[in-house]
N, C-alpha and C positions, 0 to 999 in steps of 0.2 A: 194466349197468355202474355201479359204485357210485362216487360222488364220492371217498369215502375211499380207495378203492383207486387211483384217479387221483392223488390227493394223495401216497400212498406210492410210487407208481411214480415220479412226478417227483422226489420226494426222493432216492431211490436214484439216479436217472439223473444228478441234479445233484451229489450228494455223491460218487458214485462206489463207495461200498460200503453194504451193508446196515447195518453197525454205525453208520456216521456218519448215516445216514438215520434210523435209530431214535433216535439223539440228538437230532437236529433236531426230531423229531415228539414226543419224550418218550414213546415207547412201546418195547416190547421188540422185539428183532431178529427173534424168531420170528414176532411178529405182523406186522411188515413183509414178511417172506419169504413168509408164508402169503398175505397179501392180494395181492401181486404175482403169486404162482403162480395164485390164483383168477381174476385179470384175465386172465393169458395163456390159461388154459383157456377163459374166456368168449369170447376174441377168436379162439381156435383158432391160436395161433402163439406163438413165442418172441419176447419183447420185449427181454430183457437176456440177454447171454453172460456166464455166470459164470465166474470163474477165481480162482486163489489171490491175484491181485494186486488184484481188485476186479471190477467189471462194465464192460461196454461195450454200447452200443446196437446192436440189429439194424436193418435198414432200417425195418421195421415200428415199432420203438422210436422211432427218429428221427422218423417220421411222427407218431406219437402225442404225443411231446414237444412238437412244434411246434404240434400242435392245442392242448394244454393252455396253452401260452403265449398263443395266440391267443384262447382262451376267457377267459383271465385279463384280458388287455387289453380285450376287448369288455365284460366285467363292469365293470372299473374306469371305463371311459368312460361306461357306462350309469348308474353310481352318481353319477359326478361331475355328469352332465348332470341327473339327478333332483335332486340337492342344489342345484345352481345354480338350477333352475326353482322349486323350493320356496322358495329364498331371495329370489326377486324378488317380495316382498309389497307394496312401496311404492316410490315415487320419482316423479321428474318427467322427462318426455321432451318436448323442443321439436323440431318439425319444420318445414321450410320447403320451398317450391316455388312454381312459377308457377302461374297460374290454372288451366290446363289439367290440370296434375297434381292441384291441390286439389279439383278437380271430379270428375275421372274415375278417379283412382287411390287417393288417400289415403282417401276414405271407406270403401271396401270393406276396405283394409289395416287401417285403425284399428279398424273394427268387429270384425275378427278378433282384432287385438291385445288390445283391451279386454276381449274375452271370455276370453282366455287370462290376462291380468294385470290384473284389475279395480282393483288398488290403485295402479297407475301413473297419475298425472295427466298427460293429454295436451294439448299446446298446439301450434296450427299457425299459422304466419305465411306470407302469400302475398306475392310481390313478384318483381322481376327477379332474374336470377342474381347480378347485381352486389350488389344488396341482401342477399341470402341469403348470399352469401359473406362479406359484412361482418359479418353477425350470427353466422355460424359462427366466424369468427376472434375475435369479441368474447365467445364463449362464450354468447351469447344463443339460439342455435339449435344443437341437438346435431348434427343432420345434415339436409342438404337433398337433395331428388330433383330434379335439374337437367339441363337440355340440355347435352350435351357437344359439343366438347372442353373440358374445364377442366384445365389443367395448373399445379401449384403444389407446391413442395417440401414445404410444411407441411401439405398435404391428402392425405387417402387418397381415390382416385376408383375406385369399383366400377361399371363399366358393366353395366347389367342389362336394358335394353330397346332394341329397334330398331322404330320405328314407321313405316310406309309413309305417305308423304304424297301427297295426291291433289288433283286439280283439282275444286273444289266450285262448283257453280252453282245458280241457281234452276231449277226443272223447266221444261222447255221452251225453255231458253236454247240458242243454236245449238252451243255447246261440249257440251252434255249429249247431243248426238246423235253426238259423236266418241267412239269407244271403241276405242283410247286416243286421247288428245288430242295433236295435232301441236303441239310447243312453240312453233312460229312463230306458231301461231294465238292465242297469248296476248297478242300485241302489239296485236291489234285491239280488246281490251277493257279497261276500267279495272280495277285490281287493288285488292283490300282485303287488306292484309298485316299481319303482325307487325310490331312497331316496329323501325326500323333499329337495328343494334347487337347485337340479341339473336342468340344462336347459331342459333336457328331461321331467322332472316332472313338471316343469313350463308350457310346452306345455299342458300336460294333465290337470293340475289344471285349466288353462284357458278354456280348453275344457269343464270341469265338471261345471264350473261357466256359461258358455254360454248355455249349454244344460240343466242346472237345474238338474244335476245329484248329488245325495246325497251320496257321496262315502264313503263306509265301507271299511277302509284300514286294512287288516289282517296283512300284512307284507310289510316292506320297505327294499330294499337292492339295492346296484349297481351291485351285482353279477348276471349276466344274466343267468348263469347255475343254480344258486339256484332258481331263479324265474321260470325257465322251470321245474325244478324238482318238485317244490311245486304245480305248476299248473298241472303237468302230474298225481299227486295223488289226484287232485280234492280238494286241500285246498282253492283254489280260482281261479279267472281269472285274466288276465293281458292284458295290451295294450302296445306292444313293437314294434320296427322295425321288418320288415318281414324277413330281411336278417338272423339274429341269430337263427330263428325257421323254416327257410325253409326246411332244411333236416328232421327235426322232424315232419313236416306237411306231407312231402311226404312219410315218413315211417309209418304214422298213430299213432305216439306217441302223437301228439297234433293236435288240429283242430284250424282253424283260419277263421275269417271273417272280411270284411271291416265294418267300421261305416256308418250307413245309413245317407245320406245327405250331407256328407262332406269328404274330405280327410285329415287325420291328417298326418302331415309331419314333420320329424325331419331333420334339416339341419346340415351338418358337414363341417368342414373347417379346412385348414392348419393355424396354427398361430405360428409366429415367430417374433423375434425383427426386427424392421425396419432396423436396421444397419448390419444385418446378411445376407450376400449375398454370402457366400462361396460356392465354386464349389460343394462341397459334398451336400449342400442343394439344390442348384438349379437343380442338376441332379436327385436328389430324386423327386422333384416336377415334373420334365420332365418325369421320369419314371412312376409316378402315372398317369399323364395325358395320356400316352399311354396304360395305362391298365384300364382306368376309366369305359369303357363299361362293363368290367367284374364284377364290383361291383354293377351294377344296376340290383336289383332282385325285380321282382314285383309278388305280390300274384297271384298265379294261381287258378282261380275258387273260390276265397275267398268270 
């Protein structure tokens, strides 16, 4: 099938006559008629019904016309995407997130992004959700990867991850032998938790209320590495997303187990100003979408 034949067929179908199609393509009417006839012979069926008033499409012709429109649309989209990708030669992109995100998500993401767009300067700020949101609104951070929910009229929020939270202990701790852990058992041990007020902590506080857990909080911090270090020396137990403790569990430095009767989930999403749709931002989101499966880590045998 010749592309020129398709072009002539489409012109006839859209113009309604061979004469008008020839004028649109700046060729002779006989050339158009001959190419359409050859196309029909190749496909083994009639595409156009000829009459003194013009032409009309057969069922096969309608199908072929829809196909040519779809191909044109796909080509236009591909050309636009290639053009935009080539255009992203330089720029600056500021990202923000909590410590867990900056340690376990952004490094792999930004490594891929830098390989795709080496001319874009990347800057990362870590901090609480409140701090990152202030920076986003001040245009000091382009987008943040933050724990949800976040609701604000001036912000675009794109949920992208749900992480299971698990009970984490030192190896040999009494709770490490419970699989899964009875929520009421948590009342017997000191807890090392994320700071009060954070969205992750709000998930846990709601869980404690619903399960009737009397939480004895021994330590509060947003630093996941401090939490893990304190748990490893048996200062207390914690409930955190599985991703940051996965390697520690596999190495035997920590132990983990699911909570009995429910799945505790922490949802994370991209947050940015609704007015900000710069190419560097949209390409970062596109890059993350392509890698999303790499960030889904589930507790193994927890």
